[in-house]
N, C-alpha and C positions, 0 to 999 in steps of 0.2 A: 828297312821294315821293322815295323816293331812286331812283338809276340805276336800282339793280339792282331795285328791288321794280317800278320804272316797267317793266324788262323784262318783269319777270316776270307783269305784270298785263297784260302786252301779248300779241300772237301771237308776238313775236320771243323769248318762251322756247325757241321751237324754233328753232335757228340752220343754214344749211346748211354743213357740211363734205363739199369733193369731192361725191359725190353722196349724201351720205348724211345724217343730222342730227345735231346736239348740244344736250342740254337743259342750259338754263342754271336753276342752281336756288339762290335764297337759301339761305341753313342755317335760317331760321325754318321753311321751306315742303317743308322736308327729304318728310314723308310723304305731303304730296300730289303731290311729284314724282314719286317711288318708285309712286305709285299709277297715274302714267302711261305706266309703262314694263311690257314683257314678261316672261314670266316668265324666258324664257331670258336676257333681260340682266338683270336681278335676280339670276339667280344667278351672274354673275359680280361682284356686289359685296358690299359689306358684309352682313354678314348681319340687324346691327343698328343702329337708330339712335345708341347709344350709340357703336357701332364705327366709324362715319362720324364722329363728333363726334373720337372718338383721333385718328383717321386723321388729321384735318386739324390738329388741337394747335392753336397759336396763327398757323396761317398765316391769311392772308385770301383765299386760293381755293386750291383744287386739283382737278384733271385725272384723270378717270377711264377710260380706253380703255376701250372692249367691243368683241367680235368677234362683229358681226350685221350681216347684208344693209343695214338700213336705219338704223341706229344709229350714230353714230360714238361716242359718250361721252356721260358728264356732268361740268359743270362746277358744281362745289359752291361757294358765295362766301359768305363771313363779312366783311359789310363794316364791322362793327364793328372787324375787328381789322386796317382797311386803314390803313395811317400818313401820315399828315398831312403831317410832316416829316421828313428826314433828317439825323441829325448824327454830326458826327466830329471827333475831337480832333487836331488837328496841335501838335506840339512845346508841349503843354498848351493851347494856344487851341480852344476847342470852336466847330464850324462850324454852320450850319444851311443847309439846304437846303427851302423849302417844294414840297412836291407836290402840282400841279395834276391833276386828273382821274386821281387814283389809281385809283379803283373802274375805270374806265373802260380803263387800261390794264391792271390786272390781268386782266383779264378775256378784252382781245385777245391777253394771253400767255398765257393757260391755253387758249383757240381755236388760237393758232399751233401748241400740241402735239399737238392733233388733226388740225391743215391736213399738219404735217411728218408726221407716223404716214401719211398718204394719201399720200405723194408718196415712202415708202421701196421702195426697188426701180425708181424710174423717175426721176424728177430726182435723187433722196437714193439714197446707198447702204443697201442692209438692213438693213444692222450699222450702229448710230449709239452711240456712247458718250452718258455721262449729261450730261457740257460741253458735246457736239456739240448733243444735245436741246435743253438751256438755251438756247444763243446762237442756234441756229435758230430757236425762240421769239422773241425779241427782235428778230430778223432780221422775220417775219411781223408785230409789232406797228410796225417800222418802215414797211412798206408801209402796211399800213392807217390808218397817221397820214397819211402822204401823201396816200393816196386821200381820205380823210375830214376833214381838216384845213389840207392845202395848205401845210403848212410843216414843217419839222421841228423846232420849241422843243419838243413833247413827245418828241418821238426824243430829242434834246439833256438832255432834261431824265433820262430812262432811262439815259443815259449817263454824266452824273454821279450818278446815285443807285447804280448798280451799281460806279463807281470807288468811292463812298464806303463802302457795303457792303463792298467785299474790303478797305479799310484799316480798318475797325470790329473784324472778325471772321475768321478763316482760312475758318470754317465757310459763309461768303457766297461764296469761289473757285467753286463750281460754278456759280452768276451771273454771274460777274465778263465780260459778255457786250464790254464796251467793246472790247477788241481787235478783236471783229467787228464791231461797228456803227460805229466810223469809220473802216471801208473805205466803209460805203456811206456814211456823213454827208460825207465827203471825196471822194468820185469817183461819187457821183451829184447831182445836180443833182435836186430834189425835184418838179420837174415832169418829170424822166426815170423817176422811180420811178412816180408819180402815172400814168404814160400806161401802163403793165403794169395790165391790166382785171383780169386774174386772177395771183394768186399765184404760179401754179405756174411763169407764164413768166418773170416778177421772178425767180425762184430759179431759174431757169432761164441767167438771164442771171448772175448774181452768183453762186452758187455755185461752180461751176467755177474762177473765179478770184480764190475768194477763199485769202486767204493763213492757214492752220489753225493753232493754237498746240496743239504735240505734250505731251504729259501730262507730260515730264520738263522741258520749258519752264515749262508752268503752275507747276510745283512749283517752278521757281528763281525766276519771279513772288511765289510768295507766299512763300516763304522772304523774299523780300527785304523786301516788305514789313512784314511781321510784326515785321523785324529792325530796320524804318526808325519804323515808327509804332505798335509794341504796345507795349501798358501797361508792359511786363515788362524793357523796353529798358532797361540800366543805365548802359552807354557805347557810345560810336559803335563802328563798326569800318568807317573810310570805303574801305576793300578788298574787304568783302566782296560778291562778284558783283558788282563793277564791271562785268564787261562787260555788265551785262543793264541797268545804271542808268539809259543813254541811250533804250533803247526805252521803260523801264518811265515815263520821266521825260515822255517823248512820248505815253503813256496817259492819262498824269495833267493834263498841262499845262492844258487845257481848262478841269476841273474847281477847279484849282487858280486859278487867273486869274478863275474867275468867283465863289470864296470870297472872295479875299484883294486882287484887284485884278491888274493885269497887273505893276506894278513889285516888289510883292511878292513875287508869284509867282514872278518871275524868280530877282530873289535866292532865296527860299529852294532854288529847283531848282539854281541856282550850288552854293550851299553843301553841296548834297548829291549832288555829282557826277553831277545827272540829265539835262542837257543837254549 
């Protein structure tokens, strides 16, 4: 039985989110899931099963928050769309990163969206950008990994996946949480994170000192990655956004070392002025 099917078959189909509950629903069981929800919640969700599927598209999961006293939202999961490997091309060489326990990580990321929504206006500002919502969901993911795995191995996997996604296509920049994740992975020991029994307390410790990327800076990183890794690059422009290269190299270095090995990654970063 798959992870998601096991979750659905057990009492853990409902999972706590702050003082509410969220329903985890595998796509094949969508009709059964909807039958569990009260009318005032159903009124806030798509009207037909086909609309749910269109909204989900080719994604492996989707969270649907609702305004209700008891229910935080619905997490719709399509395990068939969960990737098992992440590919990226660097200088015409294709590298691949195996993705371990990805259904579980995807589920935790989506639950993180609901956890953070519950903290807006207290630990978090009332207004958050779409980018902030995404990296904060991955911060919750790191906390869950520390609590339930006792090491950062899967957190580093998420870090590398976000880097490779961003290098592959600019559409994934909205999920490029690596500049935020590395602040946890470098500044906290896993035992420090795991000691926070409640996510709220960990976030209250981390968020005020987190160095966030302004939209303009995020756009510059996106342009630089497209100029460096994009398939349409015809000639190198060594001076293009040169003042951002070292910082970008700082974020990419752990991933390139994993893929290429330390010596080759070092040489590549030097050649591209990213050290």
